[in-house]
C-alpha positions as CSV (number, residue, x, y, z in Angstrom):
1,M,81.9,-20.5,-104.2
2,A,82.1,-21.8,-100.7
3,S,82.1,-18.2,-99.2
4,M,79.2,-17.2,-101.5
5,A,77.2,-20.2,-100.3
6,L,78.0,-19.3,-96.6
7,E,76.9,-15.7,-97.2
8,L,73.6,-16.7,-98.8
9,M,72.8,-19.2,-96.1
10,G,73.7,-16.7,-93.4
11,F,71.6,-14.0,-95.0
12,F,68.5,-16.1,-95.3
13,L,68.9,-17.4,-91.7
14,G,69.2,-13.9,-90.5
15,L,66.1,-12.9,-92.5
16,L,64.2,-15.8,-91.1
17,G,65.3,-14.8,-87.6
18,T,64.3,-11.2,-88.2
19,L,60.7,-12.2,-89.2
20,G,60.4,-14.4,-86.1
21,T,61.6,-11.6,-83.9
22,M,59.0,-9.2,-85.3
23,V,56.3,-11.8,-84.8
24,A,57.4,-12.4,-81.2
25,T,57.5,-8.6,-80.5
26,V,54.0,-7.8,-81.9
27,L,51.9,-10.7,-80.6
28,P,50.7,-10.8,-77.0
29,Y,51.4,-14.5,-76.3
30,W,54.3,-14.0,-73.9
31,Q,52.5,-15.2,-70.7
32,I,49.3,-17.4,-70.8
33,S,47.1,-17.9,-67.7
34,A,47.8,-21.4,-66.2
35,H,44.9,-23.8,-66.0
36,I,45.7,-25.7,-62.8
37,G,43.7,-26.6,-59.7
38,S,40.3,-24.9,-59.7
39,N,41.2,-23.2,-63.0
40,I,41.2,-26.4,-65.1
41,V,37.8,-25.6,-66.5
42,T,37.5,-21.9,-67.0
43,A,35.6,-19.7,-69.4
44,V,38.3,-17.0,-69.7
45,A,41.9,-17.2,-70.8
46,N,44.3,-14.3,-70.2
47,M,47.4,-13.4,-72.4
48,R,50.0,-10.8,-71.7
49,G,52.5,-9.4,-74.2
50,L,54.8,-6.4,-74.5
51,W,52.2,-4.0,-75.8
52,M,48.8,-5.4,-74.8
53,E,46.8,-7.7,-72.6
54,C,44.2,-9.9,-74.2
55,V,41.2,-12.0,-72.9
56,Y,39.8,-15.0,-74.8
57,Q,36.4,-16.3,-73.8
58,S,34.9,-19.7,-74.4
59,T,32.2,-18.1,-76.6
60,G,34.9,-17.2,-79.1
61,A,35.2,-13.5,-78.3
62,F,38.7,-12.1,-78.3
63,Q,39.3,-8.7,-76.8
64,C,42.6,-6.9,-76.4
65,E,43.6,-3.7,-74.5
66,T,46.8,-1.9,-74.9
67,Y,48.8,-0.5,-72.0
68,N,47.7,3.1,-71.6
69,S,50.7,4.5,-69.7
70,M,54.3,3.5,-70.6
71,L,55.8,5.0,-67.4
72,A,53.4,3.0,-65.2
73,L,54.7,-0.3,-66.5
74,P,57.2,-2.4,-64.6
75,A,60.8,-1.8,-65.3
76,D,61.4,-5.3,-66.7
77,L,58.6,-4.8,-69.3
78,Q,59.9,-1.4,-70.4
79,A,63.4,-2.9,-70.8
80,S,62.0,-5.9,-72.7
81,R,60.3,-3.4,-75.1
82,A,63.4,-1.4,-75.7
83,L,65.6,-4.5,-76.3
84,M,63.2,-6.1,-78.8
85,V,62.8,-2.9,-80.7
86,M,66.5,-2.4,-80.9
87,S,66.9,-6.0,-82.1
88,V,64.4,-5.4,-84.9
89,V,66.2,-2.2,-85.9
90,F,69.6,-3.9,-85.9
91,S,68.3,-6.8,-88.0
92,V,66.9,-4.4,-90.6
93,L,70.3,-2.6,-90.7
94,A,72.0,-5.9,-91.0
95,I,69.8,-7.0,-94.0
96,A,70.5,-3.7,-95.8
97,I,74.3,-3.8,-95.2
98,S,74.5,-7.5,-96.1
99,C,72.8,-6.9,-99.4
100,V,75.5,-4.4,-100.2
101,G,78.4,-6.7,-99.1
102,M,77.4,-10.1,-100.5
103,Q,79.2,-11.4,-103.5
104,C,76.0,-12.1,-105.4
105,T,75.2,-8.4,-105.6
106,V,76.8,-5.8,-107.9
107,C,77.3,-3.1,-105.2
108,L,81.0,-2.3,-104.5
109,D,81.9,-4.6,-107.3
110,G,85.7,-4.5,-108.0
111,S,86.7,-3.9,-104.4
112,G,86.9,-7.4,-102.8
113,A,88.4,-6.4,-99.5
114,A,85.8,-3.6,-98.9
115,K,83.0,-5.9,-100.0
116,S,84.0,-8.6,-97.6
117,R,84.3,-6.1,-94.7
118,V,80.8,-4.8,-95.4
119,A,79.4,-8.4,-95.3
120,G,81.2,-9.0,-92.0
121,T,79.7,-5.9,-90.6
122,G,76.2,-7.2,-91.5
123,G,77.1,-10.4,-89.8
124,G,78.1,-8.6,-86.6
125,L,74.8,-6.7,-86.7
126,F,72.9,-10.0,-86.9
127,L,74.9,-11.3,-84.0
128,A,74.1,-8.2,-81.9
129,S,70.4,-8.4,-82.9
130,G,70.1,-12.0,-81.9
131,F,71.8,-11.3,-78.5
132,L,69.5,-8.3,-77.8
133,A,66.4,-10.5,-78.6
134,L,67.7,-13.3,-76.4
135,I,67.9,-11.2,-73.2
136,P,64.2,-10.3,-72.8
137,V,63.1,-13.7,-73.8
138,A,65.3,-15.4,-71.3
139,W,64.5,-12.8,-68.6
140,T,60.7,-13.2,-69.0
141,T,61.0,-17.0,-69.1
142,H,62.9,-17.0,-65.8
143,E,60.4,-14.7,-64.2
144,V,57.4,-16.8,-65.3
145,V,59.0,-20.0,-64.0
146,Q,59.9,-18.4,-60.7
147,T,56.5,-16.9,-60.2
148,F,54.8,-20.2,-61.1
149,Y,56.5,-22.1,-58.3
150,Q,55.8,-19.5,-55.5
151,H,53.3,-20.8,-53.0
152,N,52.2,-17.4,-51.8
153,I,50.7,-16.4,-55.2
154,P,47.1,-17.5,-56.0
155,Q,46.7,-20.0,-58.8
156,S,44.4,-17.6,-60.7
157,L,47.4,-15.2,-61.0
158,K,49.9,-17.7,-62.2
159,F,51.0,-17.7,-65.8
160,E,52.8,-20.2,-68.1
161,I,55.3,-19.7,-70.9
162,G,53.6,-18.5,-74.0
163,E,54.2,-19.3,-77.6
164,C,56.0,-16.0,-78.3
165,L,58.7,-16.9,-75.9
166,Y,59.5,-20.1,-77.9
167,V,59.4,-18.2,-81.2
168,G,61.6,-15.5,-79.8
169,L,64.2,-18.0,-78.5
170,A,64.3,-19.8,-81.8
171,S,64.4,-16.5,-83.8
172,A,67.3,-15.2,-81.6
173,L,69.4,-18.4,-82.1
174,V,68.7,-18.5,-85.9
175,T,69.7,-14.9,-86.2
176,M,72.9,-15.4,-84.3
177,L,73.7,-18.4,-86.5
178,G,73.1,-16.4,-89.6
179,G,75.4,-13.6,-88.4
180,G,78.1,-16.2,-87.5
181,L,78.0,-17.6,-91.0
182,L,78.3,-14.2,-92.6
183,A,81.2,-13.3,-90.4
184,A,82.8,-16.7,-91.2
185,S,82.4,-16.0,-95.0
186,C,84.1,-12.6,-94.5
187,C,87.1,-14.2,-92.7
188,E,87.4,-16.7,-95.5
189,D,87.4,-14.0,-98.2
190,Q,90.1,-12.1,-96.4
191,S,92.3,-15.2,-96.1
192,G,92.3,-15.4,-99.9
193,R,90.0,-18.4,-100.5
194,G,86.7,-18.2,-102.3
195,R,87.3,-14.9,-103.9
196,R,86.1,-13.9,-107.3
197,N,88.4,-14.2,-110.3
198,G,89.8,-10.9,-111.5
199,P,89.2,-9.3,-114.8
200,G,90.6,-11.1,-117.8
201,Y,90.1,-14.6,-116.4
202,P,91.4,-17.2,-117.4
203,Y,94.0,-15.2,-119.2
204,P,96.4,-13.0,-117.2
205,V,96.7,-9.3,-117.6
206,G,99.8,-9.6,-119.7
207,G,98.4,-12.2,-121.9
208,A,97.5,-9.8,-124.7
209,M,101.1,-8.4,-124.8
210,A,102.6,-11.9,-124.8
211,G,100.2,-13.1,-127.5
212,T,101.0,-10.0,-129.6
213,G,104.8,-10.5,-129.3
214,T,104.4,-14.3,-130.1
215,R,102.4,-13.5,-133.1
216,M,104.9,-11.0,-134.4
217,T,107.6,-13.5,-133.8
218,S,105.7,-16.2,-135.6
219,Q,105.2,-13.9,-138.5
220,A,108.9,-13.3,-138.6
221,Y,109.3,-17.1,-138.8
222,R,106.8,-17.2,-141.7
223,S,108.5,-14.6,-143.7
224,P,108.7,-15.5,-147.4
225,P,111.9,-17.1,-148.5
226,V,114.4,-14.7,-150.1
227,S,115.7,-15.7,-153.4
228,Q,119.5,-16.2,-153.5
229,P,120.9,-14.1,-156.2
230,G,124.4,-14.8,-157.5
231,G,127.5,-13.2,-156.2
232,A,128.6,-11.7,-152.8
233,K,125.4,-9.6,-152.5
234,G,123.3,-12.8,-152.3
235,Q,125.5,-14.3,-149.6
236,T,125.4,-11.1,-147.6
237,L,121.6,-10.9,-147.8
238,Q,121.2,-14.5,-146.8
239,A,123.5,-13.9,-143.7
240,L,121.4,-10.9,-142.7
241,V,118.2,-12.9,-142.9
242,R,119.7,-15.8,-140.9
243,S,120.9,-13.4,-138.2
244,A,117.5,-11.7,-138.0
245,S,115.8,-15.1,-137.6
246,E,118.2,-16.2,-134.8
247,S,117.8,-12.9,-132.9
248,S,114.0,-13.1,-133.1
249,H,114.1,-16.8,-131.9
250,S,116.2,-15.8,-128.9
251,T,113.9,-12.9,-128.1
252,N,110.9,-15.3,-128.2
253,H,112.6,-17.6,-125.8
254,A,113.5,-14.8,-123.4
255,Q,109.9,-13.5,-123.4
256,R,108.6,-17.0,-122.7
257,G,111.1,-17.4,-119.8
258,K,110.0,-14.1,-118.2
259,K,106.3,-14.7,-118.7
260,N,105.7,-18.4,-118.6
261,T,102.1,-17.8,-117.4
262,G,101.1,-16.2,-120.7
263,Y,98.7,-17.8,-123.2
264,D,99.0,-17.8,-126.9
265,I,95.4,-17.3,-128.1
266,T,96.4,-17.0,-131.8
267,G,97.4,-20.7,-132.1
268,Y,100.9,-20.1,-133.4
269,V,103.8,-21.8,-131.7
């Protein structure tokens, strides 16, 4: 139960991180124009993202323009695009693989080791996805901060950290946390704790055989009494019945000694 709870928590954290990564990838709020100095009161605000650049006017008009040429973009922007797209792809694959490997699903049911390995693979993909999303977010944040404190750049060209950088950072950390929980649940399953009970629980596999033998023995104990006819034939028959009862009693004790984990579901002693 503990491993199943870890798997569910890790899966939902990874799913939440994937949604945040998608939002941070699509929206243009990576860099926002800084309102400092003579730009404190301005009628235009500029926003830059991975795919477009937008302008917001004080009249309420919002206009965006996508980057026309991909090869004309700076190398850091191209790398940020590629890493964020790879992060989203890895997250989608991790969600699909985790759905197959989690204990709450019926896929690969009956093979506990393979199922736990599949769940661990999904956790590893979540970890890789969060790490890939963390690189461009940290890279862009460092570039914005370094550019802001350069004195040779005009104040109108300086930008601040946008909301998408905060969302991307939180999403990357949440995704990596979810992947770590999935990997931890996989390690717990392989160590033998938190596994599902096998077929026939709570009775062992040999419980039916032991119960059948016990029932047959109990039926031997409940055999109807044999009338004792007169003469030597009656004494011989009585000795045979006594020897059969003793042999069945010893057989019953031997079976109980070998399989002391069996359960008698018939109610006979």
